[in-house]
C-alpha positions in Angstrom: 60.1 -50.8 13.4 58.6 -51.1 9.9 56.0 -53.4 8.3 58.8 -55.8 7.6 59.0 -56.5 11.3 55.3 -57.5 11.5 54.5 -61.0 12.8 51.3 -62.6 11.4 49.1 -65.1 13.0 47.7 -66.5 9.7 49.8 -67.6 6.7 49.9 -64.7 4.4 49.0 -66.5 1.2 45.9 -66.8 -1.0 44.4 -70.3 -1.5 41.1 -71.1 -3.1 40.1 -74.7 -2.5 36.3 -74.6 -3.2 33.9 -72.8 -5.5 33.1 -69.3 -4.3 30.9 -69.4 -2.4 31.8 -72.8 -0.8 29.2 -75.1 0.7 29.3 -73.6 4.2 29.1 -70.1 2.9 26.1 -71.1 0.8 24.4 -72.6 3.8 24.9 -69.4 5.8 23.6 -67.4 2.8 20.4 -69.3 2.9 20.0 -68.6 6.6 20.8 -65.0 6.0 18.1 -64.6 3.3 15.5 -65.6 5.9 16.3 -63.1 8.6 18.6 -60.3 7.3 16.9 -57.3 5.6 17.5 -57.4 1.8 18.4 -53.8 1.9 21.7 -54.8 3.6 23.7 -56.0 0.6 27.2 -57.6 0.5 29.6 -57.4 -2.5 31.2 -60.8 -1.7 29.3 -64.1 -1.4 31.5 -65.8 1.2 31.4 -65.6 5.0 34.5 -64.8 7.0 35.8 -67.0 9.8 39.2 -65.4 10.5 41.4 -62.5 9.3 44.9 -61.3 9.9 47.4 -59.0 8.2 46.5 -59.0 4.5 44.3 -62.1 4.3 40.7 -63.1 5.0 39.9 -66.8 5.7 36.3 -67.9 4.9 34.3 -70.6 6.6 35.2 -73.1 3.8 38.9 -72.7 4.3 39.5 -70.3 1.3 42.1 -67.6 2.0 41.7 -64.3 0.2 44.1 -61.3 -0.3 42.2 -58.4 1.2 42.7 -55.2 -1.0 39.6 -53.5 0.5 40.1 -53.6 4.4 36.4 -53.4 5.0 36.4 -50.0 3.1 39.5 -48.5 4.6 38.8 -49.6 8.2 41.3 -52.4 9.1 44.4 -50.4 8.0 46.4 -52.0 10.8 45.1 -55.5 9.9 41.8 -57.2 11.0 43.3 -58.6 14.2 46.3 -56.3 15.0 48.0 -57.5 18.3 48.0 -54.1 19.9 44.3 -53.6 19.1 43.3 -57.1 20.3 45.4 -56.7 23.5 43.9 -53.3 24.3 40.4 -54.6 23.7 40.9 -57.7 25.9 42.3 -55.7 28.7 39.4 -53.1 28.6 36.7 -55.8 28.3 37.9 -57.4 31.5 37.3 -54.2 33.4 34.1 -52.6 31.9 32.4 -52.4 28.5 30.3 -49.3 29.1 29.4 -46.6 31.5 28.4 -43.8 29.0 30.9 -41.0 29.0 28.1 -38.5 29.6 27.2 -40.2 32.9 30.5 -41.6 34.3 33.6 -40.6 32.3 36.8 -42.6 31.9 40.4 -42.0 30.8 40.3 -43.8 27.5 38.0 -41.2 26.0 40.3 -38.4 27.1 43.3 -40.2 25.7 41.8 -40.6 22.3 40.8 -36.9 22.2 44.4 -36.0 23.2 45.7 -38.1 20.4 43.4 -36.5 17.9 44.3 -33.0 19.0 48.0 -33.9 18.7 47.8 -35.5 15.2 45.3 -33.2 13.5 47.0 -30.5 11.4 46.9 -26.9 12.6 48.9 -24.8 15.0 46.0 -23.8 17.2 44.3 -25.1 20.3 42.1 -28.2 19.5 39.4 -30.2 21.1 37.5 -33.3 20.0 34.2 -35.2 20.6 33.7 -38.9 19.9 30.8 -40.7 18.3 30.1 -44.0 16.6 30.0 -43.7 12.8 31.3 -41.5 10.1 27.8 -40.3 9.3 27.4 -39.3 13.0 30.7 -37.4 13.0 29.6 -35.5 9.9 26.2 -34.6 11.3 27.8 -33.3 14.5 30.4 -31.3 12.6 27.5 -29.5 10.8 25.8 -29.0 14.1 28.9 -27.4 15.6 29.4 -25.1 12.6 25.8 -23.9 12.7 25.9 -23.2 16.4 29.3 -21.5 16.2 28.4 -19.2 13.2 24.7 -18.7 13.7 24.2 -19.5 10.0 22.4 -22.5 8.4 23.6 -23.0 4.8 26.0 -25.8 4.1 28.0 -26.4 0.9 28.9 -29.8 -0.3 30.5 -30.9 -3.7 29.8 -33.0 -6.7 30.7 -36.7 -6.3 30.6 -36.4 -2.5 29.8 -39.2 -0.1 29.2 -38.3 3.5 26.9 -41.0 4.8 23.5 -42.6 4.9 21.6 -40.7 7.6 19.1 -38.0 6.5 21.4 -35.0 6.7 24.4 -36.9 5.3 22.2 -38.3 2.4 21.5 -34.6 1.5 25.2 -34.0 1.5 25.9 -37.1 -0.6 25.9 -36.5 -4.4 25.1 -40.0 -5.7 21.5 -41.0 -5.8 21.5 -44.8 -6.2 21.8 -46.7 -4.0 22.3 -44.1 -1.2 19.4 -41.8 -1.7 17.0 -43.4 -4.1 16.6 -46.4 -6.5 13.9 -47.8 -8.8 11.9 -44.6 -8.6 11.7 -44.7 -4.8 13.4 -42.2 -2.5 14.4 -42.0 1.1 13.6 -38.3 1.0 12.6 -35.6 1.8 16.2 -34.7 2.8 17.5 -32.0 5.2 17.3 -28.5 3.7 19.9 -25.7 3.3 22.4 -28.0 1.5 23.9 -26.6 -1.7 26.0 -28.6 -4.2 29.0 -27.0 -5.9 31.3 -28.3 -8.7 34.3 -30.3 -7.8 37.8 -30.2 -9.4 37.7 -33.6 -11.3 40.8 -33.4 -13.5 39.9 -36.4 -15.7 36.4 -35.2 -16.5 36.9 -31.5 -16.8 35.4 -30.0 -20.0 38.5 -27.7 -20.0 41.5 -30.0 -19.5 43.7 -27.0 -18.8 41.7 -25.6 -15.9 43.9 -25.2 -12.8 42.9 -26.2 -9.3 42.7 -22.5 -8.3 40.5 -21.7 -11.3 38.2 -24.6 -10.5 37.9 -23.3 -7.0 37.0 -19.8 -8.3 34.3 -21.4 -10.4 32.8 -23.0 -7.2 33.2 -19.7 -5.2 31.4 -17.8 -7.9 28.4 -20.1 -7.6 28.5 -19.9 -3.9 28.4 -16.1 -4.0 25.6 -16.1 -6.6 23.4 -18.8 -5.1 23.9 -18.3 -1.3 26.2 -15.5 -0.4 29.3 -16.3 1.5 28.1 -14.5 4.7 25.2 -17.0 4.9 27.2 -20.1 4.7 27.9 -21.9 8.0 30.1 -24.7 6.7 31.8 -26.0 3.6 32.5 -29.8 3.8 34.7 -31.7 1.4 36.7 -34.9 1.2 40.3 -34.1 0.4 40.2 -37.2 -1.7 36.7 -38.3 -2.7 35.9 -41.8 -1.5 32.7 -43.3 -2.9 32.8 -40.7 -5.7 35.8 -42.5 -7.2 38.9 -41.6 -5.3 39.0 -38.2 -7.1 42.1 -36.1 -6.2 41.3 -32.4 -6.9 43.8 -30.5 -9.0 46.6 -28.9 -6.9 45.5 -25.5 -5.5 41.7 -26.3 -5.4 41.5 -27.1 -1.7 43.9 -24.3 -0.5 41.8 -21.7 -2.4 38.5 -23.0 -0.9 40.1 -23.0 2.6 41.2 -19.4 2.0 37.8 -18.3 0.9 36.2 -20.0 3.9 38.5 -18.0 6.2 37.7 -14.8 4.4 33.9 -15.3 4.8 33.9 -16.8 8.3 32.8 -20.2 7.0 33.8 -23.3 8.9 35.9 -25.5 6.6 35.3 -29.2 7.3 37.5 -31.9 5.9 35.7 -35.2 5.8 38.7 -37.6 6.4 36.6 -40.6 7.3 38.0 -42.7 4.5 41.3 -40.8 3.8 42.5 -40.3 7.3 44.9 -42.2 9.6 47.9 -42.9 7.4 45.8 -44.1 4.4 47.4 -41.6 2.0 50.9 -41.6 3.5 50.1 -38.8 6.0 48.1 -38.8 9.2 45.5 -36.8 7.2 45.1 -36.2 3.5 44.7 -32.5 4.2 48.4 -32.4 5.0 49.4 -33.0 1.4 48.6 -29.4 0.4 49.1 -27.8 3.8 45.5 -27.4 4.6 44.5 -26.7 8.3 40.8 -27.5 8.4 38.7 -25.9 11.1 37.1 -29.3 11.8 38.0 -32.8 10.7 35.7 -35.8 10.8 37.3 -39.2 11.4 36.1 -42.8 11.6 37.0 -46.0 9.7 40.8 -46.4 10.2 40.9 -44.8 13.6 40.1 -48.0 15.7 41.2 -51.1 13.9 37.6 -52.2 13.1 35.8 -51.1 16.3 33.0 -48.6 15.8 34.4 -45.2 16.7 34.3 -41.7 15.1 35.0 -38.2 16.0 35.2 -34.5 15.3 38.4 -32.7 16.0 39.3 -29.1 15.4 39.4 -25.6 16.7 38.6 -25.5 20.4 36.5 -22.4 20.2 34.2 -24.1 17.7 33.6 -27.2 19.7 33.2 -25.1 22.9 30.5 -23.0 21.1 28.1 -25.9 21.7 26.1 -25.8 25.0 26.5 -28.6 27.5 24.5 -31.6 26.5 24.4 -30.5 22.8 26.9 -33.2 21.8 27.1 -36.8 22.8 25.3 -40.1 22.5 24.9 -43.2 24.7 27.6 -45.2 22.9 29.8 -42.3 21.7 33.4 -43.0 22.6 32.7 -46.4 24.0 35.6 -47.5 26.3 36.3 -50.7 24.3 36.4 -48.7 21.0 38.6 -46.1 22.6 41.0 -48.8 23.7 41.1 -50.2 20.2 41.8 -46.7 18.8 44.8 -46.3 21.1 46.1 -49.7 20.0 45.6 -48.8 16.4 47.4 -45.5 16.7 50.2 -47.2 18.6 50.6 -49.7 15.7 50.6 -46.8 13.2 53.4 -45.0 15.0 55.5 -48.0 15.9 55.5 -49.5 12.4 55.6 -46.2 10.5 52.4 -46.9 8.6 52.6 -43.5 6.9 55.8 -44.8 5.4 54.1 -48.1 4.6 51.4 -46.3 2.7 54.0 -44.4 0.6 55.8 -47.6 -0.1 52.6 -49.2 -1.4 52.1 -46.2 -3.7 55.7 -46.7 -5.0 55.0 -50.4 -5.7 51.5 -50.1 -7.2 51.1 -46.8 -8.9 53.7 -47.3 -11.7 52.2 -50.8 -12.5 48.7 -49.4 -12.7 49.9 -46.6 -15.0 51.7 -49.1 -17.3 48.6 -51.3 -17.3 46.6 -48.3 -18.4 49.0 -47.5 -21.3 49.0 -51.1 -22.5 45.3 -52.0 -22.3 43.4 -48.9 -23.4 40.4 -49.4 -21.1 41.7 -47.4 -18.2 41.1 -43.7 -18.6 42.7 -42.5 -15.4 44.9 -43.8 -12.6 44.9 -41.7 -9.5 45.2 -41.5 -5.7 47.8 -41.2 -2.9 49.5 -43.7 -0.7 47.4 -46.8 -0.2 44.3 -45.1 -1.6 44.6 -45.8 -5.3 42.1 -46.2 -8.2 41.7 -46.9 -11.9 38.7 -45.4 -13.8 37.6 -47.7 -16.6 36.2 -46.4 -19.9 34.7 -48.0 -23.0 37.1 -49.0 -25.8 36.5 -48.4 -29.4 34.0 -45.5 -29.6 34.9 -42.0 -30.6 34.6 -40.7 -27.1 36.1 -43.8 -25.5 38.4 -41.8 -23.3 35.4 -40.5 -21.3 32.6 -43.1 -21.6 32.3 -45.0 -18.3 32.4 -48.8 -18.4 30.9 -50.2 -15.3 30.3 -53.6 -16.9 34.0 -54.4 -17.3 34.7 -53.4 -13.7 32.1 -56.0 -12.5 33.8 -58.7 -14.6 37.2 -57.8 -13.4 36.1 -57.9 -9.7 34.4 -61.3 -10.3 37.6 -62.7 -11.9 39.7 -61.4 -9.0 37.4 -63.0 -6.5 37.5 -66.3 -8.2 41.3 -66.2 -7.9 41.2 -65.3 -4.2 41.6 -61.5 -4.4 39.1 -59.0 -2.9 38.8 -55.6 -4.7 36.2 -52.9 -4.3 34.4 -50.9 -6.9 33.2 -47.4 -6.6 32.6 -44.1 -8.4 29.7 -42.0 -9.5 29.4 -44.1 -12.6 30.3 -47.4 -11.0 33.4 -47.6 -13.3 36.2 -47.3 -10.7 38.3 -50.0 -9.1 39.7 -48.8 -5.8 42.6 -50.4 -3.9 42.6 -50.1 -0.1 45.1 -52.7 1.1 45.9 -53.0 4.8 49.0 -50.9 5.5 50.5 -53.9 7.2 50.3 -56.1 4.1 53.6 -57.8 3.1 55.1 -56.8 -0.2 55.0 -60.4 -1.4 51.3 -60.7 -0.8 50.5 -57.2 -2.2 52.4 -58.0 -5.5 50.6 -61.4 -5.7 47.3 -59.7 -5.5 48.4 -57.1 -8.0 49.4 -59.8 -10.5 45.9 -61.3 -10.3 44.3 -57.9 -10.8 46.6 -57.2 -13.8 45.7 -60.5 -15.4 42.0 -59.8 -15.0 42.3 -56.4 -16.6 44.2 -57.7 -19.5 41.7 -60.5 -20.0 39.0 -57.9 -20.7 41.0 -55.3 -22.6 
């Protein structure tokens, strides 16, 4: 089966019938302001009532095309039948026992699936947690225990989470680490930042991926020493940093260096994993076999679940009780994950992601050529982005334009299309449509986006 065989519960069309936000959403916003912490912000002002396939329905009856999927989470749709059915069945039996107290089969089944799907021809094991940040922290714990070292290398433009250690790994200050002169620090020590391969913004436009890797390796050797590094963590495609795809050869050379020095190579696939790029994991596009992979977001169709999967000897290096958590691998979330993976397999969502790239990427590239405000178009599969630059100045090809991105996003929302912004400079529009979206709905959303971009060119 393919996506064309999908059956949707809600009509797959956009329809805006009120102002955004509508009266019911405005009422809920007033209630929210009284009891929800102001530090929890939302990019859209409406409140969701229902969702299915590629649409979100708000409490005022407006239907939006969802090109964000809750930040790459609902890849199989927000109410995929296999996920909903698995969750209902599990809830009828038990919602929790704590795997560390009384284990259950669902946890084992998810670990089996991860071990099967993750790249690498070696014995693998996995451990389950709740969030991407938690997966990253545990991957670092595993690497430090296994190597007996403490230093960790992360990269420019990285995003790895909002907890203390993951904030240290994250490159962008506001809003994740500090804002308005106030900081969440001090942050965890022994984290070192290295230069990324960012083809659009390289000072030397001719630098190869391998040369960019050697640049980072030289800094590691000078600043830390390879024998002191426990782990190197990198997103195969940067997420919050702007969907940056490193130049070909960058990741393989870093992985090779890690093997040479006994460094645990960690691929953070929280956003890029589970069919998002047209492969089960983005690492596969260049044949990378990470020692450890962190997963979350798309793994469970919207239920909170994350994990670390990789070399069995690394995960087994941790003493009994050193990994876990009360809710880690919750049975309902595990059931959802198995339903999501079933959907990915049965409907060939890797193929669906590649088809989305075939439909969308050429149109974005044409839009860039015709408008002059898009400096770069990049991404893989259904993880695509446009980086916007100022028009008219001498250095316009590089000067970020975050203001125009905000205007485009607002115009799209007014027409019933949800897009997400991102990037170190706030000047990137990212597209993360559900992999089950119909081509008709996708192209309708794309037409709205194109019109908004042309309006501001």
